[in-house]
C-alpha positions in Angstrom: 76.7 37.9 -27.5 78.0 34.6 -27.1 76.3 30.9 -26.6 76.7 28.5 -24.0 77.6 24.7 -24.3 77.6 23.0 -21.9 79.1 19.3 -21.8 80.3 16.6 -19.6 81.9 13.2 -20.1 80.1 11.5 -17.5 77.6 10.8 -20.5 80.0 7.9 -21.5 79.4 6.3 -18.2 75.6 5.9 -18.9 75.4 2.4 -19.8 71.8 1.4 -21.3 73.5 -2.0 -22.9 73.8 -3.8 -25.9 71.2 -2.1 -28.9 69.5 0.2 -26.9 68.4 3.0 -29.0 69.7 5.7 -26.5 73.5 5.0 -26.6 76.6 6.7 -25.6 77.4 7.9 -29.3 74.4 10.0 -29.6 76.3 12.5 -27.4 79.4 11.6 -28.9 77.9 12.3 -32.4 76.7 15.8 -31.3 79.8 16.8 -29.5 82.0 15.8 -32.2 79.9 17.7 -35.1 80.2 21.0 -32.6 84.0 20.9 -32.5 83.8 21.7 -36.1 82.1 25.0 -35.5 84.9 28.0 -36.0 83.0 30.2 -33.8 84.8 32.1 -30.8 81.3 32.9 -29.7 80.7 29.5 -28.7 81.6 29.4 -25.0 82.4 25.6 -23.4 81.3 24.8 -20.4 80.9 22.2 -17.5 77.9 21.3 -15.7 77.3 23.1 -12.3 77.3 20.7 -8.7 74.4 21.4 -6.8 72.5 19.8 -3.7 70.2 16.8 -4.6 67.7 19.1 -2.5 67.3 21.0 -5.7 65.7 18.5 -7.8 63.0 17.9 -4.6 61.2 21.1 -5.9 60.9 19.0 -9.2 60.3 15.0 -8.4 58.9 14.3 -5.0 61.9 13.0 -2.0 60.4 9.3 -2.2 61.3 9.0 -5.8 65.1 11.1 -5.7 65.7 8.7 -2.8 64.7 5.5 -5.0 66.5 6.7 -7.7 69.5 7.3 -6.2 69.5 4.1 -4.4 68.9 2.0 -7.4 72.2 2.8 -8.9 73.7 -0.6 -9.0 78.0 -1.2 -8.3 78.0 -3.3 -11.3 75.4 -4.5 -13.6 72.5 -2.8 -15.1 69.6 -2.2 -13.2 65.6 -1.4 -15.0 63.9 1.6 -13.4 60.7 0.8 -16.1 61.0 -1.4 -19.5 62.9 0.8 -21.3 64.8 3.2 -18.8 68.0 1.1 -17.6 71.1 2.5 -15.0 74.5 1.3 -14.7 77.1 2.3 -12.2 78.2 5.3 -14.5 74.3 6.7 -14.6 74.6 8.2 -11.5 77.2 11.0 -12.0 75.4 11.3 -15.7 72.3 12.2 -14.6 73.3 14.6 -12.1 75.7 16.0 -14.8 72.5 16.1 -17.1 70.8 17.9 -14.5 73.5 20.4 -13.9 74.0 21.4 -17.2 70.7 23.3 -17.5 71.7 24.6 -13.9 75.0 26.0 -15.4 73.4 27.4 -18.5 70.9 29.2 -16.8 73.1 30.7 -14.6 75.8 31.5 -17.2 72.6 33.5 -19.1 71.4 35.3 -15.9 75.1 36.0 -14.9 75.9 37.7 -18.9 78.5 34.9 -19.6 76.2 34.2 -22.4 73.2 35.1 -24.1 71.8 31.7 -24.5 72.9 27.9 -24.7 73.0 24.4 -25.4 72.9 21.4 -23.2 74.6 18.4 -25.1 73.8 15.3 -22.7 72.0 12.5 -21.8 70.3 10.7 -20.2 66.9 12.7 -21.6 64.0 14.2 -19.5 61.1 15.0 -20.6 59.0 11.7 -20.1 60.1 11.7 -16.4 57.5 12.7 -14.2 57.4 13.5 -10.6 57.4 9.9 -9.2 58.5 8.1 -12.3 61.1 7.2 -14.4 60.0 6.4 -18.2 60.9 6.3 -21.5 64.7 6.7 -21.2 64.0 9.7 -18.6 65.4 9.7 -14.8 65.3 13.5 -13.8 63.2 16.0 -15.7 66.0 18.5 -16.6 63.9 21.0 -18.2 61.5 20.8 -15.2 64.1 21.3 -12.7 65.4 24.1 -14.6 62.3 25.8 -15.1 61.6 25.6 -11.0 65.2 26.7 -10.4 64.2 30.0 -12.7 61.2 30.5 -10.7 62.8 29.7 -7.2 66.5 31.1 -7.7 65.9 33.9 -10.1 62.1 34.5 -9.3 60.4 34.5 -12.8 56.4 34.6 -13.4 56.8 33.3 -16.9 58.6 30.5 -18.4 57.7 28.9 -21.8 58.8 25.4 -22.2 59.1 24.4 -26.5 59.2 20.4 -26.7 59.6 19.5 -30.3 60.7 16.0 -29.8 58.7 13.9 -31.5 57.1 12.3 -28.7 55.2 13.8 -26.0 56.9 15.4 -22.9 54.2 13.5 -20.6 56.6 14.2 -17.6 57.1 17.7 -18.0 53.1 18.0 -18.7 52.4 16.1 -15.7 54.7 17.9 -13.3 53.7 21.6 -14.4 50.2 21.0 -14.8 48.7 23.2 -12.3 51.6 25.7 -12.3 50.4 29.1 -14.2 54.1 30.2 -14.1 54.9 27.6 -16.6 53.8 27.4 -20.2 54.4 24.2 -21.8 54.0 23.5 -25.4 54.6 20.2 -27.4 54.4 19.2 -30.7 54.3 15.6 -31.6 53.4 12.4 -33.2 50.3 11.1 -32.8 48.7 8.6 -32.0 52.1 7.1 -30.6 53.9 6.5 -27.3 53.8 7.4 -24.4 50.0 8.4 -25.2 48.0 11.4 -24.3 49.0 14.7 -25.7 45.3 15.3 -27.4 44.0 19.0 -27.9 41.9 18.2 -24.9 45.5 18.3 -22.6 45.3 21.7 -21.7 46.5 22.0 -18.0 44.4 23.4 -15.2 45.1 26.8 -16.1 45.2 26.6 -19.9 49.1 26.9 -19.0 49.4 23.6 -22.0 49.1 23.6 -25.5 49.2 20.4 -27.1 49.7 20.2 -30.9 49.4 16.3 -31.8 50.7 15.6 -35.5 50.0 12.2 -37.8 52.9 9.7 -38.9 54.3 11.4 -42.3 54.0 14.7 -41.4 56.1 17.3 -43.8 58.3 20.0 -43.1 55.5 22.5 -44.8 52.7 20.8 -42.3 54.9 20.8 -39.4 56.0 24.3 -39.9 52.3 25.5 -40.6 51.3 23.9 -37.4 54.2 25.6 -35.8 52.7 29.3 -36.8 49.9 27.8 -33.7 53.6 27.5 -31.1 54.5 31.2 -32.3 50.7 32.4 -31.5 50.6 31.4 -27.9 54.1 32.1 -27.1 52.9 36.1 -28.3 50.2 36.1 -25.9 51.6 34.4 -23.2 55.0 36.7 -23.2 57.3 34.3 -21.8 60.4 36.1 -20.1 62.3 33.2 -20.2 62.4 29.9 -22.7 63.7 26.5 -22.3 63.9 24.1 -25.1 62.8 20.3 -24.9 65.2 19.7 -27.9 64.3 16.3 -29.3 65.4 15.7 -33.0 63.7 12.4 -33.6 61.0 14.4 -36.0 64.2 13.9 -38.4 63.0 11.9 -41.8 66.0 9.4 -41.1 64.9 9.0 -37.4 64.2 4.7 -36.6 62.0 5.7 -33.7 59.3 7.7 -35.8 57.8 8.5 -38.5 58.0 12.3 -39.2 59.7 13.7 -42.5 61.7 16.9 -40.8 64.9 17.7 -42.5 67.6 18.9 -40.7 67.5 22.6 -41.2 64.3 22.4 -39.9 65.4 23.1 -36.6 67.0 25.8 -37.8 63.9 27.8 -38.7 62.1 26.3 -35.6 64.6 27.9 -33.3 65.1 31.5 -35.4 60.9 31.6 -35.6 60.8 31.1 -31.8 63.7 33.3 -30.5 62.6 36.3 -33.1 58.8 35.9 -32.2 60.0 36.2 -28.1 62.7 38.7 -28.6 60.7 41.6 -27.3 59.9 39.7 -24.0 63.0 37.4 -23.4 65.6 40.0 -24.0 66.7 36.2 -26.0 67.3 34.5 -22.7 67.0 30.8 -24.4 68.4 27.6 -22.7 68.0 24.4 -24.7 69.1 20.9 -23.5 68.8 17.6 -26.1 66.1 15.3 -25.5 65.3 12.5 -28.2 67.5 12.0 -31.7 68.4 8.6 -32.4 69.9 8.9 -36.1 73.0 9.8 -35.7 73.9 11.5 -38.2 70.8 13.1 -38.8 71.1 14.0 -35.0 74.3 15.7 -35.4 73.3 17.7 -38.1 69.9 19.1 -36.8 71.3 20.2 -32.9 74.2 21.9 -35.5 71.3 23.7 -37.5 69.8 24.4 -34.0 72.8 26.2 -32.1 73.6 27.9 -35.5 70.5 29.4 -35.0 71.0 30.4 -31.2 74.4 31.8 -32.4 73.1 33.9 -35.4 70.8 35.3 -32.9 73.4 37.0 -30.7 74.4 38.7 -33.9 
């Protein structure tokens, strides 16, 4: 079996301004590193084209209209204090969403067994009606709703190992029994929330807040709770919100993970859920702001996806 790699050059036109951590070089570093992987089982693919109405299953129509009208003809526009768009952001945001659609369709059509989307902007902070934390549309949430609407899935697990809590994903699926949202994250930290008490309306969320300075061993021990919850839920399909900013070298957080820990996280998840999902997994890039650490960590993550197919 094969692993899909969904990419598009439009991320290069999403200009966030000088000095912004969510910069073009992030995805460039990831893609350039993937080019070194000599594996015929890695299938490169472009994002899917789709109608904007697809996003309305996740975000309100008013919000989508507001965003679409906000893309400037020149210069930069702030959607919030740190979420910035430019003329090229329109195509980049659409391709970020289109990447997860292409990944899901590829898995469902048996082009590949799993996939990773190397795109920007990220998505997990975007709420139903609100851009936030570098995120405009919630890519993973659109993907989960697409699985429910088109492919009639009833049990989807979203696993968010970004160092920041995915408040947007939690908000969107707060009262959806078909989606289990699991997050491991630094706490207290941006964006606030994500405590053990944030369980969703139907206990369909598991939040595992961990302190600054959390080591690899401490993190992987805590990840046992993720595995336990997944086995209990029995997901039919898994989506990773793959942020690599829990790395010890990341400038925006204080976890102490190593690059190869992301291989271990991925492998554990795949092995423990194989009998439920048959290996159906799609992953999409969220955070990660040290270029070398990001490229290495994403590489370990994708290697785990590739190895799982053999």
